[in-house]
C-alpha positions in Angstrom: 16.8 -5.3 -35.3 17.1 -3.8 -38.8 14.2 -1.3 -39.2 13.9 1.4 -41.8 12.9 4.0 -39.2 11.7 4.4 -35.6 8.0 4.3 -36.6 8.6 0.8 -38.0 10.5 -0.2 -34.8 7.6 1.1 -32.6 5.2 -1.0 -34.6 7.4 -4.0 -34.0 7.5 -3.2 -30.3 3.7 -3.1 -30.1 3.5 -6.5 -31.9 6.0 -8.0 -29.5 4.0 -6.6 -26.6 0.9 -8.5 -27.8 2.9 -11.6 -28.3 4.3 -11.4 -24.8 0.9 -10.9 -23.2 -0.6 -13.8 -25.3 2.1 -16.2 -24.1 1.9 -15.1 -20.5 -1.9 -15.5 -20.5 -1.4 -19.2 -21.1 0.0 -19.5 -17.5 -1.4 -16.5 -15.7 -5.2 -15.8 -15.5 -7.0 -12.7 -14.4 -4.0 -10.4 -13.9 -4.0 -8.7 -17.3 -3.5 -5.2 -15.8 -0.6 -6.4 -13.6 1.1 -8.1 -16.6 0.8 -4.8 -18.6 2.4 -2.8 -15.8 5.3 -5.2 -15.4 6.0 -5.1 -19.2 5.8 -1.2 -19.1 8.4 -1.2 -16.3 10.6 -3.7 -18.3 10.7 -1.6 -21.4 11.1 1.6 -19.4 14.3 0.1 -17.8 12.8 0.2 -14.3 12.1 -2.1 -11.5 8.7 -3.2 -10.0 7.5 -4.0 -6.5 4.6 -6.5 -6.4 2.4 -6.2 -3.3 -0.3 -8.9 -2.6 -1.4 -11.5 -0.2 -0.1 -15.1 -0.5 -1.5 -17.2 -3.3 -2.0 -14.6 -6.0 0.7 -16.1 -8.3 3.3 -13.3 -7.7 6.2 -15.8 -8.0 4.5 -17.7 -10.9 4.1 -14.4 -12.7 7.8 -13.5 -12.4 8.9 -17.0 -13.4 6.6 -17.0 -16.4 7.9 -13.6 -17.5 11.5 -14.7 -17.1 10.8 -17.8 -19.2 9.2 -15.9 -22.2 11.9 -13.3 -22.1 14.5 -16.1 -22.5 16.9 -14.4 -20.0 19.0 -15.7 -17.1 16.8 -15.7 -14.0 17.5 -16.1 -10.3 15.1 -16.2 -7.3 16.4 -14.9 -4.0 14.3 -15.7 -0.9 14.9 -12.8 1.5 15.1 -13.9 5.2 16.3 -12.2 8.4 19.7 -14.0 8.3 20.5 -13.1 4.7 23.8 -11.3 4.4 24.9 -8.9 1.5 27.6 -11.5 0.5 24.8 -14.1 0.1 23.3 -12.1 -2.9 26.4 -10.2 -4.2 28.9 -13.0 -3.9 32.1 -13.5 -2.0 35.9 -14.0 -2.3 37.4 -17.4 -1.8 41.0 -18.6 -1.7 41.6 -20.9 -4.7 44.2 -23.7 -5.2 46.9 -21.2 -6.2 46.2 -19.4 -2.9 44.8 -16.4 -4.9 41.6 -14.7 -4.0 38.9 -15.3 -6.5 35.5 -13.6 -6.6 32.5 -16.1 -6.8 29.4 -14.3 -8.2 26.2 -14.4 -6.2 22.6 -14.8 -7.5 22.4 -11.1 -8.2 24.4 -11.7 -11.4 21.5 -12.5 -13.6 19.2 -10.5 -16.0 16.0 -11.0 -14.0 16.0 -11.1 -10.2 13.0 -12.1 -8.1 13.5 -10.6 -4.7 10.9 -12.7 -2.8 9.5 -11.0 0.4 12.1 -8.2 0.2 10.9 -6.7 3.5 12.0 -9.8 5.5 15.8 -9.0 5.3 17.7 -6.4 7.3 18.6 -2.9 5.9 22.2 -4.0 5.3 21.2 -6.6 2.7 18.5 -4.3 1.3 21.1 -1.6 0.7 23.3 -4.1 -1.3 20.3 -4.6 -3.6 19.7 -0.8 -3.8 23.1 -0.2 -5.3 22.6 -2.9 -8.0 19.2 -1.5 -8.9 20.4 2.1 -9.3 24.0 1.6 -10.6 23.5 -1.7 -12.5 26.7 -2.7 -10.7 27.9 -4.1 -7.4 30.9 -3.4 -5.2 32.6 -6.4 -3.6 36.1 -6.6 -1.9 36.8 -3.1 -3.1 36.1 -4.0 -6.8 33.2 -2.8 -9.0 31.5 -5.4 -11.1 29.1 -4.4 -13.9 25.9 -6.4 -14.1 24.8 -7.8 -17.4 22.1 -5.9 -19.4 19.2 -6.0 -19.3 18.9 -6.0 -15.5 15.4 -6.1 -14.0 14.3 -6.6 -10.4 10.9 -7.8 -9.4 10.4 -7.7 -5.7 7.4 -9.1 -3.8 6.0 -8.1 -0.5 3.2 -9.5 1.7 1.0 -6.7 3.1 -0.7 -8.6 5.9 2.0 -10.5 7.8 4.2 -7.8 9.3 5.8 -9.6 12.3 9.6 -9.8 11.9 9.8 -7.5 8.9 12.0 -4.6 8.0 9.9 -2.0 6.2 11.7 -0.7 3.1 13.2 2.8 3.6 12.0 5.6 1.4 15.3 5.7 -0.6 14.8 2.0 -1.4 11.2 2.4 -2.4 12.1 5.3 -4.6 14.3 2.9 -6.7 11.2 1.0 -7.8 9.5 2.6 -10.8 6.1 0.9 -10.1 4.4 -0.3 -6.9 1.8 -2.7 -8.2 -1.1 -4.1 -6.0 -2.3 -7.5 -6.9 -6.0 -8.0 -6.0 -8.0 -11.2 -5.7 -9.0 -12.7 -9.1 -12.6 -12.3 -10.3 -14.9 -15.3 -9.8 -14.8 -16.6 -13.4 -11.0 -16.2 -13.4 -10.7 -18.1 -10.2 -12.8 -21.0 -11.6 -10.3 -21.2 -14.6 -7.3 -21.0 -12.2 -8.7 -23.8 -9.9 -9.7 -26.0 -12.9 -6.3 -25.7 -14.6 -4.1 -26.0 -11.4 -6.0 -29.1 -10.0 -5.7 -31.1 -13.2 -2.7 -32.6 -15.0 -2.5 -29.6 -17.5 1.1 -28.7 -18.1 1.8 -25.3 -19.8 5.2 -24.9 -21.4 6.0 -21.3 -22.2 8.3 -20.4 -25.0 10.8 -17.5 -25.3 9.2 -14.6 -27.3 11.9 -11.9 -27.1 15.7 -11.8 -26.6 17.9 -9.7 -24.4 19.3 -7.7 -27.3 15.8 -6.9 -28.5 14.8 -5.7 -25.0 17.9 -3.4 -24.8 17.1 -2.1 -28.3 13.4 -1.3 -27.4 14.5 0.3 -24.1 16.7 2.7 -26.1 13.9 3.3 -28.6 11.5 4.3 -25.8 13.8 7.2 -24.8 13.7 8.5 -28.4 9.9 8.8 -28.4 9.0 12.5 -28.7 6.7 14.1 -26.1 4.8 17.3 -26.3 5.6 20.1 -23.9 2.1 20.2 -22.5 2.3 16.5 -21.6 5.7 17.0 -20.1 4.5 19.9 -18.0 1.4 17.9 -16.9 3.7 15.1 -15.6 6.1 17.4 -13.7 3.1 19.4 -12.4 1.4 16.2 -11.2 4.5 15.3 -9.1 4.9 18.9 -7.8 1.2 18.9 -6.7 2.0 16.0 -4.2 4.5 18.1 -2.3 2.8 20.0 0.6 3.7 23.5 1.5 4.7 25.0 -1.9 3.1 27.2 -4.6 2.1 24.2 -6.7 0.7 22.0 -3.9 -2.8 20.7 -4.4 -5.3 21.3 -1.5 -5.5 17.6 -0.9 -1.7 17.4 -0.5 -1.6 20.2 2.0 -4.5 18.6 3.9 -3.5 14.9 3.9 0.2 14.5 3.0 3.4 14.7 5.0 5.8 14.2 2.1 5.3 14.2 -1.6 7.0 12.5 -4.6 10.5 13.6 -5.6 12.0 14.4 -9.1 12.4 10.7 -9.9 8.6 10.4 -10.0 8.5 13.1 -12.7 11.1 11.2 -14.7 9.2 7.9 -14.3 5.9 9.6 -15.2 7.3 10.7 -18.5 9.2 7.4 -19.2 6.1 5.4 -18.2 3.8 7.5 -20.4 6.2 7.1 -23.4 6.3 3.3 -22.9 2.5 3.0 -22.3 1.9 5.0 -25.5 4.3 2.9 -27.6 2.9 -0.4 -26.3 -0.6 0.7 -27.3 0.3 1.8 -30.9 0.8 5.6 -30.3 3.9 7.4 -31.5 3.8 10.1 -28.8 2.3 10.0 -25.3 -0.7 12.1 -24.3 -2.1 13.1 -20.9 -4.1 9.9 -20.7 -0.9 7.9 -20.8 0.5 9.8 -17.8 -2.7 9.2 -15.9 -2.5 5.4 -16.8 0.9 5.0 -15.1 0.5 7.7 -12.3 -1.1 5.5 -9.5 1.6 2.8 -9.6 4.4 5.5 -9.7 3.0 7.8 -6.9 1.5 5.1 -4.6 4.8 4.4 -2.8 6.2 7.9 -3.1 3.7 9.9 -1.0 3.5 9.7 2.7 0.2 10.4 4.5 0.0 12.6 7.6 -1.8 11.9 10.9 -5.0 13.6 9.6 -5.2 11.2 6.6 -4.7 8.2 9.0 -7.3 9.5 11.5 -9.9 10.0 8.7 -9.0 6.7 7.1 -8.1 8.3 3.7 -6.3 5.9 1.4 -3.4 6.8 -0.9 -5.6 5.7 -3.8 -8.2 8.3 -2.9 -5.5 11.1 -2.7 -4.0 10.1 -6.1 -7.5 10.0 -7.6 -8.2 13.6 -6.3 -4.8 14.8 -7.7 -5.6 13.3 -11.1 
């Protein structure tokens, strides 16, 4: 990672971004926007929650990304009987009658938390610490997780029997909440044609862990104008009903607004979005590009919005 200056490094990041998208497109069809948002989250050093009905290639998307990133990857299937020790690890008594800590599947660079809302809050909270602190506590000891550490969680929005809805504190740990929609007709034809034949796509690693860490640090050095910074903070403040900065739509339809972490992620996301698209400083359009996925899971509708069937997307659209 020997660049003459940060501008040259940002050019290299944009090139890597296009290489990553090209390689992913060999296995994933019709989810271009979703792939972009996942990569924005990765380079922003965040985590992403993927919400979509079964069969939209959520797991395949995560597996493909893990392959082209060339990082250690573990999939954890969340179930109602999963315990914190099942994901963190546990202590065992070895041959010398000494306690030895055996690492769980959480000790990897990329974690696929499949159907995260199917496990009890106790296990969810174990993941929460890892996401925020990049470390876990087991048997009174703190264990640092290897960098980069990236959690992609999936959630099924239609089958809600026997689920444990994620608490607001856990949702707030996710930088993006991304909705996966059904593929377009032409994309679905390509998907069906390729998955019902003997076509075998072998993806190759495009970027290393050290490069990802370097680019994550680079993103934080990207300059941002005060007017764009103020726009991002103001946008988050507008979602909070009952204060001087509240938007009329927030006072009318929201019970709770987004916290300060939303402002941080709006700025970070805008920086990353700008860098990946060849700009050296973000503008207001970059904030708008990442705002829906950042605000979607951080604002809570009131009874009036529910009664009038007003969606979160409509509220965010009015705020923008």
